[in-house]
BAMAR-125362 format. One line per 3 residues: number of its first residue (from 1); their letters; for each residue x, y, z of N, C-alpha, C. Coordinates in Angstrom, 1 decimal, decimal comma, always signed. Layout:
NUM) A) X:Y:Z:X:Y:Z:X:Y:Z | ...
% end
This chain:
1) MQA) +66,6:+151,1:-139,1:+66,1:+151,8:-137,9:+66,9:+153,1:-137,6 | +68,2:+153,0:-137,9:+69,0:+154,2:-137,7:+68,6:+155,3:-138,6 | +68,2:+154,9:-139,9:+67,8:+155,9:-140,8:+66,5:+156,6:-140,4
4) IND) +65,6:+155,8:-139,8:+64,3:+156,3:-139,3:+64,6:+157,3:-138,1 | +65,5:+156,9:-137,2:+65,9:+157,8:-136,1:+66,5:+159,1:-136,6 | +67,3:+159,0:-137,6:+67,9:+160,2:-138,1:+66,9:+161,1:-138,8
7) FIL) +65,9:+160,5:-139,5:+64,9:+161,3:-140,1:+64,0:+162,0:-139,1 | +63,6:+161,3:-138,0:+62,8:+161,9:-136,9:+63,5:+163,0:-136,3 | +64,8:+162,8:-136,0:+65,6:+163,9:-135,4:+65,8:+165,1:-136,3
10) AAA) +66,0:+164,8:-137,6:+66,1:+166,0:-138,6:+64,8:+166,7:-138,7 | +63,7:+166,0:-138,7:+62,4:+166,7:-138,8:+62,1:+167,5:-137,6 | +62,4:+166,9:-136,4:+62,1:+167,6:-135,1:+62,9:+168,9:-135,0
13) GQP) +64,0:+169,0:-135,7:+64,8:+170,2:-135,6:+64,5:+171,3:-136,6 | +63,5:+171,0:-137,4:+63,1:+172,0:-138,4:+62,1:+173,0:-137,9 | +62,2:+174,3:-138,2:+61,3:+175,3:-137,7:+59,9:+175,0:-138,1
16) WVL) +59,7:+174,4:-139,3:+58,3:+174,2:-139,8:+57,5:+173,2:-139,0 | +58,2:+172,4:-138,2:+57,5:+171,4:-137,4:+56,5:+172,0:-136,4 | +56,9:+173,2:-135,9:+56,0:+173,9:-134,9:+54,7:+174,4:-135,6
19) FVV) +54,8:+174,7:-136,9:+53,6:+175,1:-137,7:+52,7:+173,9:-137,9 | +53,3:+172,7:-138,0:+52,5:+171,5:-138,1:+51,8:+171,2:-136,8 | +52,5:+171,4:-135,7:+51,9:+171,3:-134,4:+50,7:+172,2:-134,2
22) LAC) +50,9:+173,5:-134,6:+49,9:+174,5:-134,4:+48,7:+174,1:-135,3 | +48,9:+173,7:-136,5:+47,8:+173,4:-137,4:+47,0:+172,2:-136,9 | +47,7:+171,1:-136,4:+47,1:+169,9:-135,9:+46,2:+170,3:-134,7
25) CII) +46,8:+171,1:-133,8:+46,0:+171,4:-132,6:+44,8:+172,2:-132,8 | +44,9:+173,1:-133,8:+43,7:+174,0:-134,2:+42,6:+173,1:-134,8 | +43,0:+172,3:-135,8:+42,0:+171,5:-136,5:+41,4:+170,5:-135,6
28) DGF) +42,2:+169,9:-134,7:+41,7:+168,9:-133,8:+40,6:+169,4:-132,8 | +40,5:+170,7:-132,7:+39,5:+171,3:-131,8:+38,1:+171,1:-132,3 | +37,9:+170,9:-133,6:+36,6:+170,7:-134,2:+36,6:+169,5:-135,2
31) FPP) +37,7:+168,8:-135,4:+37,7:+167,7:-136,3:+38,6:+166,6:-135,6 | +38,0:+165,7:-134,8:+38,7:+164,8:-134,0:+39,8:+163,9:-134,7 | +39,5:+163,4:-135,9:+40,5:+162,5:-136,5:+41,9:+163,0:-136,6
34) IPS) +42,1:+164,4:-136,6:+43,5:+164,9:-136,6:+44,2:+164,6:-135,3 | +45,3:+163,9:-135,3:+45,9:+163,4:-134,0:+46,9:+164,4:-133,4 | +46,3:+165,4:-132,8:+47,2:+166,5:-132,2:+48,0:+165,9:-131,0
37) ESV) +47,3:+165,1:-130,2:+48,0:+164,5:-129,0:+49,3:+163,7:-129,5 | +49,1:+162,9:-130,5:+50,2:+162,1:-131,0:+51,4:+162,9:-131,5 | +51,0:+164,0:-132,2:+52,1:+164,9:-132,7:+52,9:+165,6:-131,5
40) VVG) +52,1:+166,1:-130,6:+52,8:+166,8:-129,5:+53,5:+165,8:-128,6 | +52,9:+164,7:-128,2:+53,6:+163,8:-127,4:+54,8:+163,2:-128,1 | +54,7:+162,8:-129,3:+55,8:+162,2:-130,1:+57,0:+163,2:-130,2
43) LSA) +56,7:+164,5:-130,5:+57,8:+165,4:-130,6:+58,5:+165,7:-129,2 | +57,7:+165,8:-128,2:+58,3:+166,0:-126,9:+59,1:+164,8:-126,4 | +58,7:+163,6:-126,9:+59,6:+162,4:-126,5:+60,9:+162,5:-127,2
46) VAA) +61,0:+163,1:-128,4:+62,2:+163,3:-129,1:+63,0:+164,4:-128,4 | +62,3:+165,4:-128,0:+63,0:+166,6:-127,3:+63,6:+166,2:-126,0 | +63,1:+165,1:-125,4:+63,6:+164,6:-124,1:+65,1:+164,3:-124,2
49) TAG) +65,6:+163,8:-125,3:+67,0:+163,4:-125,4:+67,7:+164,2:-126,5 | +67,0:+164,6:-127,5:+67,7:+165,4:-128,6:+67,7:+166,9:-128,4 | +66,8:+167,4:-127,5:+66,8:+168,8:-127,3:+66,0:+169,6:-128,3
52) VPN) +65,5:+169,0:-129,3:+64,7:+169,7:-130,4:+63,4:+168,9:-130,6 | +62,3:+169,6:-130,8:+62,2:+171,0:-130,6:+62,2:+171,4:-129,2 | +62,4:+172,7:-128,9:+62,4:+173,2:-127,5:+61,1:+172,9:-126,8
55) PWL) +61,1:+172,2:-125,7:+59,9:+171,7:-125,0:+59,0:+172,9:-124,6 | +59,6:+174,0:-124,1:+58,8:+175,1:-123,7:+58,1:+175,8:-124,9 | +58,8:+175,9:-126,0:+58,2:+176,4:-127,2:+57,1:+175,5:-127,8
58) LML) +57,4:+174,2:-127,7:+56,4:+173,2:-128,1:+55,1:+173,3:-127,3 | +55,3:+173,5:-126,0:+54,1:+173,6:-125,1:+53,3:+174,8:-125,4 | +54,0:+175,9:-125,7:+53,4:+177,2:-126,0:+52,5:+177,1:-127,3
61) VAA) +53,2:+176,5:-128,3:+52,5:+176,4:-129,6:+51,3:+175,4:-129,5 | +51,4:+174,3:-128,7:+50,3:+173,4:-128,5:+49,2:+174,0:-127,8 | +49,5:+174,8:-126,8:+48,4:+175,5:-126,0:+47,7:+176,5:-126,8
64) LGA) +48,4:+177,2:-127,6:+47,8:+178,2:-128,5:+46,9:+177,6:-129,5 | +47,4:+176,5:-130,1:+46,6:+175,8:-131,1:+45,3:+175,2:-130,5 | +45,5:+174,6:-129,3:+44,3:+174,0:-128,6:+43,3:+175,0:-128,3
67) FSG) +43,7:+176,1:-127,7:+42,8:+177,2:-127,4:+42,1:+177,7:-128,6 | +42,8:+177,9:-129,7:+42,2:+178,4:-130,9:+41,2:+177,4:-131,5 | +41,5:+176,1:-131,5:+40,6:+175,1:-132,0:+39,4:+175,0:-131,2
70) DNI) +39,5:+175,0:-129,9:+38,3:+174,9:-129,0:+37,3:+176,1:-129,2 | +37,9:+177,3:-129,4:+37,0:+178,5:-129,6:+36,4:+178,5:-131,0 | +37,1:+177,9:-132,0:+36,5:+177,8:-133,3:+35,3:+176,9:-133,3
73) AYL) +35,5:+175,8:-132,5:+34,4:+174,8:-132,3:+33,2:+175,5:-131,7 | +33,5:+176,3:-130,7:+32,4:+177,1:-130,0:+31,7:+178,0:-131,0 | +32,4:+178,7:-131,9:+31,7:+179,5:-132,9:+30,9:+178,7:-133,9
76) IGR) +31,5:+177,5:-134,2:+30,7:+176,7:-135,2:+29,4:+176,2:-134,5 | +29,5:+175,8:-133,2:+28,3:+175,4:-132,5:+27,3:+176,5:-132,5 | +27,7:+177,8:-132,2:+26,8:+178,9:-132,1:+26,1:+179,2:-133,5
79) RVG) +26,9:+179,1:-134,6:+26,3:+179,5:-135,9:+25,7:+178,4:-136,6 | +26,2:+177,1:-136,4:+25,7:+176,0:-137,2:+24,8:+175,1:-136,4 | +25,1:+175,0:-135,1:+24,3:+174,1:-134,3:+24,9:+172,7:-134,2
82) TRR) +24,1:+171,7:-133,7:+24,7:+170,4:-133,5:+24,0:+169,3:-134,3 | +23,3:+169,7:-135,4:+22,6:+168,7:-136,3:+22,8:+169,0:-137,8 | +23,7:+169,9:-138,1:+23,8:+170,3:-139,5:+24,4:+169,2:-140,4
85) WAW) +25,5:+168,5:-139,9:+26,1:+167,5:-140,7:+25,8:+166,1:-140,2 | +26,0:+165,2:-141,1:+25,6:+163,8:-140,8:+26,3:+163,2:-139,6 | +27,6:+163,5:-139,5:+28,3:+163,0:-138,3:+27,8:+163,5:-137,0
88) MRN) +27,2:+164,6:-137,0:+26,6:+165,2:-135,8:+25,3:+164,5:-135,4 | +24,6:+163,9:-136,4:+23,3:+163,3:-136,2:+23,3:+161,8:-135,8 | +24,5:+161,2:-135,7:+24,5:+159,8:-135,3:+24,2:+159,7:-133,8
91) SRM) +23,7:+158,5:-133,4:+23,2:+158,4:-132,1:+24,2:+158,7:-131,0 | +25,5:+158,3:-131,2:+26,5:+158,5:-130,2:+26,8:+160,0:-130,0 | +26,9:+160,7:-131,1:+27,1:+162,1:-131,0:+26,0:+162,9:-130,4
94) QSA) +24,7:+162,5:-130,8:+23,6:+163,2:-130,2:+23,5:+162,9:-128,7 | +23,8:+161,7:-128,3:+23,8:+161,4:-126,9:+24,9:+162,2:-126,2 | +26,0:+162,4:-126,8:+27,1:+163,2:-126,2:+26,7:+164,7:-126,1
97) FRW) +26,0:+165,1:-127,1:+25,5:+166,5:-127,1:+24,5:+166,8:-126,0 | +23,6:+165,8:-125,8:+22,5:+165,9:-124,8:+23,2:+165,9:-123,4 | +24,1:+165,0:-123,2:+24,9:+164,9:-121,9:+25,6:+166,2:-121,7
100) AGR) +26,3:+166,7:-122,7:+27,1:+167,9:-122,5:+26,2:+169,1:-122,2 | +25,0:+169,2:-122,8:+24,1:+170,2:-122,4:+23,7:+170,2:-121,0 | +23,4:+169,0:-120,5:+23,0:+168,9:-119,1:+24,1:+169,3:-118,1
103) ELR) +25,3:+168,7:-118,5:+26,5:+169,0:-117,6:+26,9:+170,4:-117,6 | +26,8:+171,1:-118,8:+27,2:+172,5:-118,8:+26,3:+173,4:-117,9 | +25,1:+172,9:-117,7:+24,2:+173,7:-116,8:+24,5:+173,5:-115,4
106) KRP) +25,1:+172,3:-115,1:+25,4:+171,9:-113,7:+26,8:+172,2:-113,2 | +27,8:+171,9:-114,1:+29,2:+172,0:-113,7:+30,1:+172,4:-114,9 | +29,9:+173,5:-115,5:+30,5:+173,9:-116,7:+32,1:+174,0:-116,6
109) ASL) +32,6:+174,5:-115,5:+34,0:+174,7:-115,4:+34,8:+173,3:-115,5 | +34,4:+172,4:-114,6:+35,0:+171,1:-114,6:+34,8:+170,3:-115,9 | +33,7:+170,5:-116,5:+33,4:+169,8:-117,8:+34,3:+170,2:-118,9
112) ILV) +34,4:+171,5:-119,0:+35,3:+172,1:-120,1:+36,7:+171,7:-119,9 | +37,2:+171,8:-118,6:+38,6:+171,4:-118,3:+38,9:+170,0:-118,6 | +38,0:+169,1:-118,2:+38,2:+167,6:-118,4:+38,0:+167,2:-119,8
115) ARF) +37,0:+167,8:-120,5:+36,7:+167,4:-121,9:+37,9:+167,6:-122,9 | +38,7:+168,6:-122,6:+39,9:+168,9:-123,4:+40,8:+167,7:-123,6 | +40,8:+166,7:-122,6:+41,6:+165,5:-122,7:+41,0:+164,4:-123,4
118) VPI) +39,8:+164,5:-123,9:+39,1:+163,4:-124,7:+38,8:+164,0:-126,0 | +39,3:+163,4:-127,1:+39,1:+164,0:-128,5:+37,7:+164,2:-128,8 | +36,8:+163,2:-128,8:+35,4:+163,4:-129,1:+34,7:+164,2:-128,1
121) GRV) +35,1:+164,0:-126,8:+34,4:+164,7:-125,7:+34,6:+166,2:-125,9 | +35,8:+166,7:-126,2:+36,0:+168,1:-126,3:+35,2:+168,7:-127,4 | +35,1:+168,0:-128,5:+34,3:+168,5:-129,7:+32,9:+168,7:-129,3
124) AVN) +32,3:+167,7:-128,7:+30,9:+167,7:-128,3:+30,6:+168,8:-127,3 | +31,5:+169,0:-126,3:+31,3:+170,0:-125,3:+31,5:+171,4:-125,9 | +32,5:+171,6:-126,7:+32,7:+172,9:-127,3:+31,6:+173,3:-128,2
127) LTA) +31,1:+172,4:-129,1:+30,0:+172,7:-130,0:+28,7:+173,0:-129,2 | +28,5:+172,2:-128,2:+27,3:+172,4:-127,3:+27,3:+173,7:-126,6 | +28,5:+174,1:-126,1:+28,6:+175,4:-125,4:+28,3:+176,5:-126,3
130) GFT) +28,7:+176,4:-127,6:+28,3:+177,5:-128,5:+26,9:+177,4:-128,9 | +26,3:+176,2:-129,1:+24,9:+176,1:-129,5:+24,0:+176,6:-128,4 | +24,3:+176,3:-127,1:+23,5:+176,7:-126,0:+23,8:+178,2:-125,5
133) QYP) +24,7:+178,8:-126,3:+25,1:+180,2:-126,0:+25,7:+180,3:-124,5 | +26,5:+179,4:-124,2:+27,2:+179,5:-122,9:+28,1:+180,8:-123,0 | +28,1:+181,6:-121,9:+28,8:+182,9:-122,0:+30,2:+182,8:-122,6
136) HLR) +30,5:+183,5:-123,7:+31,7:+183,4:-124,5:+32,9:+183,8:-123,7 | +32,9:+184,9:-123,0:+34,0:+185,3:-122,2:+34,4:+184,3:-121,2 | +33,4:+183,7:-120,5:+33,7:+182,7:-119,5:+34,3:+181,4:-120,2
139) FVG) +33,8:+181,1:-121,4:+34,3:+180,0:-122,1:+35,8:+180,2:-122,5 | +36,1:+181,4:-123,0:+37,4:+181,8:-123,4:+38,4:+181,6:-122,2 | +38,0:+182,0:-121,0:+38,9:+181,9:-119,8:+39,1:+180,4:-119,5
142) LTA) +38,0:+179,6:-119,5:+38,2:+178,2:-119,2:+39,0:+177,4:-120,2 | +38,8:+177,7:-121,5:+39,6:+177,0:-122,5:+41,0:+177,5:-122,5 | +41,3:+178,7:-122,1:+42,7:+179,1:-122,0:+43,4:+178,3:-120,9
145) LSA) +42,7:+178,1:-119,8:+43,3:+177,2:-118,7:+43,4:+175,8:-119,2 | +42,4:+175,3:-119,8:+42,4:+173,8:-120,2:+43,4:+173,6:-121,3 | +43,7:+174,6:-122,2:+44,7:+174,4:-123,2:+46,1:+174,3:-122,6
148) VLW) +46,3:+175,2:-121,6:+47,6:+175,2:-121,0:+47,9:+173,8:-120,2 | +46,8:+173,4:-119,5:+46,9:+172,1:-118,8:+47,1:+170,9:-119,7 | +46,4:+170,9:-120,8:+46,5:+169,9:-121,8:+47,9:+169,8:-122,5
151) AAY) +48,4:+171,0:-122,8:+49,7:+171,1:-123,5:+50,8:+170,7:-122,5 | +50,7:+171,1:-121,2:+51,7:+170,7:-120,2:+51,7:+169,2:-120,0 | +50,5:+168,6:-119,9:+50,3:+167,2:-119,8:+50,9:+166,4:-120,9
154) SVG) +50,6:+166,8:-122,2:+51,1:+166,1:-123,4:+52,6:+166,2:-123,5 | +53,1:+167,4:-123,3:+54,6:+167,5:-123,3:+55,2:+166,7:-122,2 | +54,7:+166,8:-121,0:+55,2:+166,1:-119,9:+55,2:+164,6:-120,1
157) IGL) +54,2:+164,0:-120,6:+54,2:+162,6:-120,9:+55,3:+162,2:-121,9 | +55,4:+163,0:-122,9:+56,5:+162,7:-123,9:+57,9:+162,8:-123,3 | +58,1:+163,8:-122,5:+59,4:+164,0:-121,9:+59,7:+162,9:-120,9
160) FFG) +58,7:+162,4:-120,2:+58,9:+161,4:-119,2:+59,3:+160,1:-119,8 | +58,6:+159,7:-120,8:+58,9:+158,4:-121,5:+60,0:+158,5:-122,5 | +60,2:+159,6:-123,1:+61,2:+159,8:-124,1:+62,6:+159,7:-123,6
163) QWF) +62,8:+160,1:-122,3:+64,1:+160,1:-121,7:+64,7:+158,7:-121,5 | +63,9:+157,7:-121,6:+64,3:+156,3:-121,4:+64,9:+155,7:-122,7 | +64,7:+156,4:-123,8:+65,1:+155,8:-125,1:+65,9:+156,7:-125,9
166) EDN) +67,1:+157,0:-125,3:+68,0:+158,0:-126,0:+68,4:+157,6:-127,3 | +68,6:+156,3:-127,6:+69,1:+155,8:-128,8:+68,1:+155,4:-129,8 | +66,8:+155,4:-129,4:+65,7:+155,0:-130,3:+64,6:+156,0:-130,2
169) HLL) +64,6:+157,0:-130,9:+63,6:+158,1:-130,8:+62,2:+157,5:-131,3 | +62,2:+156,6:-132,2:+60,9:+156,1:-132,7:+60,3:+155,3:-131,6 | +61,0:+154,4:-130,9:+60,4:+153,6:-129,8:+59,9:+154,5:-128,7
172) GAT) +60,7:+155,5:-128,3:+60,3:+156,4:-127,2:+59,1:+157,2:-127,6 | +59,0:+157,7:-128,8:+57,8:+158,4:-129,2:+56,6:+157,5:-129,3 | +56,8:+156,3:-129,8:+55,7:+155,3:-129,9:+55,1:+155,0:-128,5
175) IAI) +56,0:+154,6:-127,5:+55,5:+154,3:-126,2:+54,8:+155,5:-125,5 | +55,4:+156,7:-125,7:+54,8:+157,8:-125,1:+53,4:+158,1:-125,7 | +53,3:+157,9:-127,0:+51,9:+158,1:-127,6:+50,9:+157,1:-127,1
178) VCA) +51,4:+155,8:-127,0:+50,5:+154,8:-126,6:+50,0:+155,1:-125,2 | +50,9:+155,5:-124,3:+50,5:+155,8:-122,9:+49,5:+157,0:-122,9 | +49,8:+158,0:-123,7:+48,9:+159,2:-123,7:+47,5:+158,8:-124,2
181) VGL) +47,5:+158,0:-125,3:+46,2:+157,6:-125,8:+45,5:+156,7:-124,8 | +46,2:+155,8:-124,1:+45,6:+155,0:-123,1:+45,0:+155,8:-122,0 | +45,7:+156,8:-121,5:+45,1:+157,7:-120,4:+43,9:+158,4:-120,9
184) GIV) +43,9:+158,8:-122,2:+42,7:+159,5:-122,8:+41,5:+158,5:-122,8 | +41,8:+157,3:-123,2:+40,7:+156,3:-123,2:+40,1:+156,1:-121,8 | +41,0:+156,0:-120,8:+40,5:+155,8:-119,4:+39,6:+157,0:-119,0
187) VDV) +40,0:+158,2:-119,3:+39,2:+159,4:-119,0:+37,8:+159,3:-119,8 | +37,9:+158,9:-121,0:+36,7:+158,7:-121,8:+35,7:+157,7:-121,2 | +36,3:+156,6:-120,8:+35,4:+155,5:-120,1:+34,8:+156,0:-118,9
190) VIN) +35,6:+156,8:-118,0:+35,0:+157,3:-116,8:+33,9:+158,3:-117,1 | +34,1:+159,1:-118,1:+33,0:+160,1:-118,4:+31,8:+159,4:-119,0 | +32,0:+158,4:-119,8:+30,8:+157,7:-120,3:+30,0:+157,0:-119,2
193) RAR) +30,7:+156,4:-118,3:+30,0:+155,8:-117,1:+29,3:+156,8:-116,3 | +29,9:+157,9:-116,1:+29,2:+159,0:-115,3:+28,0:+159,5:-116,1 | +28,1:+159,5:-117,4:+27,0:+159,9:-118,2:+25,8:+158,9:-118,2
196) RTP) +26,1:+157,6:-118,2:+25,1:+156,6:-118,2:+24,4:+156,5:-116,9 | +25,1:+156,7:-115,8:+24,5:+156,5:-114,5:+23,2:+157,3:-114,3 | +23,2:+158,6:-114,5:+22,0:+159,4:-114,3:+20,9:+159,0:-115,3
199) QAA) +21,3:+158,6:-116,5:+20,3:+158,2:-117,5:+19,6:+156,9:-117,0 | +20,4:+156,0:-116,5:+19,8:+154,7:-115,9:+18,8:+155,0:-114,8 | +19,3:+156,0:-113,9:+18,4:+156,4:-112,8:+17,1:+157,0:-113,2
202) ERM) +17,2:+157,8:-114,3:+16,0:+158,4:-114,8:+15,0:+157,4:-115,4 | +15,6:+156,4:-116,1:+14,7:+155,3:-116,6:+14,0:+154,5:-115,5 | +14,7:+154,3:-114,4:+14,1:+153,5:-113,3:+13,0:+154,3:-112,6
205) KEP) +13,1:+155,6:-112,7:+12,0:+156,5:-112,1:+10,8:+156,6:-113,0 | +10,9:+156,3:-114,3:+9,8:+156,4:-115,2:+8,7:+155,4:-114,8 | +7,4:+155,8:-114,7:+6,3:+154,9:-114,3:+6,1:+153,9:-115,4
208) EA) +5,8:+152,7:-115,1:+5,5:+151,7:-116,0:+4,1:+151,9:-116,7 | +4,0:+151,6:-118,0:+2,8:+151,8:-118,7:+1,7:+150,8:-118,2
% end
């Protein structure tokens, strides 16, 4: 365990670790399996007691990566659409795309801000925003704000839980990551319930054959 702690501390102190954070946050904007939250939260948990990497620099890099990834997803949606690849055409993603399209017409600002905290949700919203040609300059402004909020939240979670485990960086990072993922799941469940409610209401209004 001491060897693992020493390795984590040594890796966190290397300059290249910030490039890993940047790459993960960019790719995660359009490819959900990349765990950007886990990387940012885990490193900030280490920073809480070890002082490396610098939390402010980590937050800046995470926000820059998130902003870039979200806008790359927007451009993909505008040029490729939401049905080009097989993973886009499955029923869950198509349902998410339809919901995102409706919500973007009604409450775009709050949707874009909240979706950043849900891995699949942000991809669906960003792709749909591009596909429906939501005004790009407005999208840029909203994603800049959402990226800063997301980065501050992720680093804050890591710092909060990491400070309790000064002698065990692995345990501190693990608990912080689990809590961050758990909060993301809660947000995802709330969004899914909000999405299903109007769909159920519409079905009840349909006349019987």
